[in-house]
RODO-2510 file (C-alpha; in nm, 4 decimals, decimal comma):
residues 247
     n   res          X          Y          Z
     1     m    10,9051     9,8387    10,9136
     2     a    11,1506     9,9326    11,1855
     3     s    11,2882     9,6598    11,4122
     4     d    11,2764     9,6733    11,7928
     5     d    11,6401     9,7831    11,8017
     6     e    11,5528    10,0769    11,5773
     7     t    11,2693    10,1916    11,8012
     8     v    11,3433    10,5406    11,9281
     9     c    11,3488    10,5971    12,3038
    10     q    11,0014    10,7027    12,4023
    11     i    10,7901    10,8378    12,6853
    12     m    10,4215    10,7455    12,7028
    13     s    10,1953    11,0365    12,6133
    14     k     9,8256    10,9685    12,6574
    15     v     9,5377    11,0858    12,8749
    16     k     9,2208    10,9884    12,6881
    17     i     9,3215    10,7719    12,3956
    18     n     9,4971    10,4374    12,4124
    19     e     9,7150    10,3991    12,1041
    20     e     9,8346    10,0499    12,0133
    21     d    10,2131    10,0192    11,9777
    22     e    10,3211     9,9875    11,6176
    23     d    10,6614     9,9895    11,4528
    24     s    10,6800    10,2629    11,1935
    25     g    10,9107    10,3391    10,9042
    26     d    11,1982    10,5812    10,9399
    27     n    11,1189    10,9065    10,7583
    28     s    11,4716    11,0340    10,7867
    29     s    11,8268    10,9045    10,8132
    30     s    11,9858    10,8387    11,1521
    31     e    12,2351    11,1121    11,0737
    32     n    11,9557    11,3653    11,0359
    33     s    11,8053    11,2582    11,3686
    34     s    12,1238    11,3602    11,5494
    35     e    12,1963    11,6858    11,3684
    36     t    12,1523    12,0162    11,5460
    37     s    11,9241    12,2844    11,4109
    38     e    12,0980    12,5959    11,2829
    39     d    11,8413    12,8010    11,4757
    40     s    11,9803    12,6877    11,8134
    41     v    11,9975    12,9694    12,0676
    42     e    12,1840    12,9158    12,3925
    43     i    12,0023    13,0172    12,7107
    44     e    12,0495    12,9127    13,0693
    45     v    11,8439    12,6200    13,1955
    46     p    11,7557    12,7201    13,5541
    47     f    11,6381    12,3776    13,6724
    48     k    11,7510    12,0159    13,6664
    49     v    11,6579    11,7941    13,3721
    50     g    11,6992    11,4224    13,4374
    51     m    11,6673    11,0890    13,2593
    52     w    11,6565    10,7243    13,3612
    53     d    11,8441    10,5485    13,0789
    54     l    11,7264    10,1874    13,0524
    55     k    11,9476    10,1183    12,7482
    56     q    11,6618     9,9699    12,5480
    57     c    11,7029    10,1655    12,2267
    58     d    11,9491    10,2262    11,9473
    59     p    12,2068    10,4732    12,0880
    60     k    12,2432    10,6318    11,7437
    61     r    11,8783    10,7350    11,7504
    62     c    11,8428    10,8059    12,1208
    63     t    11,7566    11,1714    12,1757
    64     g    11,8180    11,1382    12,5483
    65     r    12,1761    11,0236    12,4997
    66     k    12,2421    11,3126    12,2654
    67     l    12,1162    11,5495    12,5327
    68     m    12,3603    11,3834    12,7725
    69     r    12,6473    11,4481    12,5332
    70     l    12,5366    11,8111    12,5095
    71     e    12,5225    11,8265    12,8905
    72     l    12,1553    11,9233    12,8767
    73     i    12,0354    11,6283    13,0849
    74     d    12,1595    11,4348    13,3889
    75     k    12,1590    11,0560    13,3973
    76     l    11,9713    10,9243    13,7006
    77     g    12,0420    10,5961    13,8758
    78     m    11,7670    10,3392    13,9198
    79     s    11,7239    10,4278    14,2874
    80     a    11,7914    10,7999    14,2493
    81     m    11,5583    11,0297    14,4387
    82     f    11,4072    11,2953    14,2155
    83     n    11,1514    11,5376    14,3552
    84     g    11,0691    11,7116    14,0288
    85     i    10,8049    11,6253    13,7697
    86     v    10,8530    11,2748    13,6273
    87     l    10,7048    11,1898    13,2876
    88     t    10,5963    10,8271    13,2958
    89     p    10,3153    10,6047    13,1601
    90     v    10,2225    10,4876    13,5099
    91     a    10,1027    10,8364    13,6052
    92     t     9,7349    10,9279    13,6288
    93     e     9,7538    11,3074    13,6021
    94     s     9,8512    11,5306    13,3111
    95     v    10,1369    11,7768    13,3330
    96     s    10,0024    12,1333    13,3461
    97     a    10,0755    12,4952    13,4353
    98     m    10,0309    12,3986    13,7996
    99     d    10,3636    12,2141    13,7750
   100     n    10,5529    12,5353    13,7010
   101     q    10,6849    12,5870    14,0529
   102     i    10,7779    12,2211    14,1023
   103     i    10,9797    12,2224    13,7808
   104     a    11,1373    12,5586    13,8647
   105     k    11,2526    12,4262    14,2026
   106     y    11,3221    12,0563    14,1410
   107     g    11,3230    12,0075    13,7630
   108     v    11,1697    11,7548    13,5227
   109     a    11,2766    11,4019    13,4266
   110     v    11,1860    11,1392    13,1709
   111     v    11,2087    10,7599    13,1568
   112     d    11,4186    10,6690    12,8513
   113     c    11,2777    10,3384    12,7256
   114     s    11,1575    10,1662    12,4099
   115     w    10,7920    10,1596    12,3069
   116     a    10,8427     9,7937    12,2171
   117     r    10,9478     9,7021    12,5717
   118     l    10,7117     9,8971    12,7950
   119     n    10,5963     9,5775    12,9661
   120     d    10,9566     9,4998    13,0612
   121     t    11,0244     9,8427    13,2111
   122     p    11,0468     9,8463    13,5942
   123     f    10,8739    10,1812    13,6399
   124     h    10,8034    10,1005    14,0050
   125     k    11,1759    10,1088    14,0800
   126     l    11,2447    10,4452    13,9223
   127     q    11,0770    10,6834    14,1613
   128     h    11,1115    10,7527    14,5318
   129     r    10,7886    10,6776    14,7177
   130     k    10,7557    11,0317    14,8580
   131     a    10,7588    11,1856    14,5111
   132     k    10,4956    10,9664    14,3430
   133     k    10,2571    11,2606    14,3583
   134     n    10,4738    11,4281    14,0934
   135     l    10,4324    11,1590    13,8275
   136     r    10,2792    11,3016    13,5107
   137     l    10,1417    11,1997    13,1726
   138     l    10,1535    11,4113    12,8613
   139     p     9,8322    11,4951    12,6758
   140     y     9,7717    11,4125    12,3096
   141     l    10,0535    11,5321    12,0836
   142     v    10,1889    11,4176    11,7466
   143     a    10,5471    11,2929    11,7137
   144     a    10,7930    11,4566    11,4750
   145     n    11,0904    11,2294    11,5473
   146     p    11,2165    11,0373    11,2412
   147     v    11,1075    10,6932    11,3629
   148     n    10,7481    10,7751    11,4575
   149     y    10,6775    11,0883    11,2565
   150     g    10,3088    11,1706    11,2498
   151     h    10,2128    10,9074    11,5068
   152     p     9,9980    11,0311    11,7962
   153     s    10,1605    11,0087    12,1381
   154     k    10,4812    10,8259    12,0374
   155     l    10,7180    11,0988    12,1465
   156     s    11,0930    11,0764    12,1865
   157     c    11,2519    11,1798    12,5152
   158     v    11,3369    11,5283    12,3952
   159     e    10,9860    11,5811    12,2566
   160     a    10,8348    11,4731    12,5874
   161     l    11,0610    11,7005    12,7893
   162     a    11,0103    11,9981    12,5597
   163     a    10,6333    11,9502    12,5630
   164     a    10,6266    11,9396    12,9426
   165     m    10,8398    12,2532    12,9592
   166     y    10,6176    12,4318    12,7084
   167     i    10,2952    12,3369    12,8880
   168     a    10,4330    12,4297    13,2305
   169     g    10,5404    12,7768    13,1195
   170     f    10,9009    12,7271    13,0076
   171     k    10,8485    12,7737    12,6336
   172     e    11,1939    12,9169    12,5555
   173     i    11,3693    12,6282    12,7277
   174     g    11,1515    12,3792    12,5425
   175     d    11,2433    12,5507    12,2158
   176     l    11,6110    12,5285    12,3144
   177     y    11,5930    12,1525    12,3605
   178     m    11,4110    12,0995    12,0310
   179     s    11,6608    12,3218    11,8500
   180     k    11,9298    12,0607    11,9113
   181     f    11,7682    11,8384    11,6464
   182     n    11,7180    11,9396    11,2854
   183     w    11,3612    11,8026    11,2967
   184     g    11,2966    11,9619    11,6360
   185     p    11,1201    12,2812    11,5237
   186     t    10,8811    12,0624    11,3224
   187     f    10,7520    11,9141    11,6476
   188     i    10,6537    12,2598    11,7686
   189     r    10,4906    12,3484    11,4352
   190     l    10,2928    12,0238    11,4194
   191     n    10,1595    12,0753    11,7711
   192     q    10,1467    12,4551    11,7976
   193     e     9,7698    12,4755    11,8476
   194     l     9,7725    12,1981    12,1051
   195     l    10,0759    12,3254    12,2956
   196     d     9,9358    12,6787    12,3154
   197     g     9,5987    12,5443    12,4241
   198     y     9,7476    12,3221    12,6932
   199     a     9,9703    12,6039    12,8191
   200     n     9,6620    12,8224    12,8683
   201     c     9,4898    12,5601    13,0850
   202     k     9,5190    12,6149    13,4590
   203     d     9,5391    12,2490    13,5614
   204     g     9,5344    11,8880    13,4436
   205     k     9,1555    11,8665    13,4353
   206     e     9,1322    12,1606    13,1965
   207     i     9,4035    12,0057    12,9813
   208     v     9,2139    11,6779    12,9553
   209     a     8,8969    11,8695    12,8656
   210     f     9,0823    12,0718    12,5989
   211     q     9,2431    11,7558    12,4623
   212     n     8,9157    11,5672    12,4436
   213     q     8,7439    11,8594    12,2710
   214     y     9,0279    11,8686    12,0179
   215     l     9,0031    11,4928    11,9570
   216     d     8,6264    11,5131    11,9187
   217     q     8,6722    11,7855    11,6586
   218     l     8,9243    11,5666    11,4753
   219     d     8,6679    11,2862    11,4695
   220     n     8,3971    11,5200    11,3428
   221     d     8,6227    11,6575    11,0699
   222     y     8,7215    11,3062    10,9656
   223     n     8,3606    11,1865    10,9531
   224     h     8,2568    11,4943    10,7562
   225     e     8,5407    11,4446    10,5085
   226     s     8,4557    11,0761    10,4702
   227     s     8,0900    11,1602    10,4159
   228     s     8,1770    11,4232    10,1554
   229     t     8,4071    11,1825     9,9729
   230     e     8,1419    10,9116     9,9691
   231     s     7,8799    11,1577     9,8470
   232     s     8,1114    11,2791     9,5715
   233     s     8,1789    10,9209     9,4654
   234     e     7,8092    10,8389     9,4461
   235     s     7,7440    11,1549     9,2469
   236     s     8,0124    11,0612     8,9964
   237     e     7,8613    10,7145     8,9512
   238     d     7,5166    10,8677     8,8895
   239     d     7,6614    11,1040     8,6298
   240     v     7,8225    10,8175     8,4417
   241     e     7,5019    10,6152     8,4511
   242     t     7,2957    10,9084     8,3129
   243     t     7,5455    10,9622     8,0335
   244     v     7,5238    10,5986     7,9304
   245     r     7,1441    10,6090     7,9212
   246     n     7,1398    10,9222     7,7061
   247     r     7,3505    10,7503     7,4507
***
């Protein structure tokens, strides 16, 4: 189990479900988490990308700090005014295609904090009052980062930013950010159906509806699989019993 210090910097990603915070095992080395994908393609980023760094996570695993070193993200002060889209768990609306123009003009930012310390994070201090209308959640997605691989909603900073870019119509820029990590393209592959579906939604309400339909289908598939497994098990027991009687 990973300790609190090993918890990767995260941004809350939930609209319908309410996942409980859990520490998960590291599926990759810390060196791998900081390596750059060989498929990286340099393109111009035409808008500002920001981050509030609360210094709550292991700097060796922090995707946001790596983006800072690569000059792909700007560090924001606690009282900094940011009029772009802000990804934060205190939001009530999902990011969507309707945010395209806001991001194009003002950019997108993320709160870099630990999942283990969400209750200690002063989110109310991180956003100028006039821009609270631009606070956004991310819909259901599955993490590919080494610390929380496969966990729903526990995205790293770069995953959150890339997802928001993808959903809002900046797919190539989202791909660029994920290409800076050797596991980055896996995030896109794991969530391809969801990301494409969200990107085709016109607003946050459609995204929530698409997400909930997807989650309902997951539940149905799981229940069907469980029912089939149970039925198969019962059938096997009956076969054994019949064989014994025939003897």
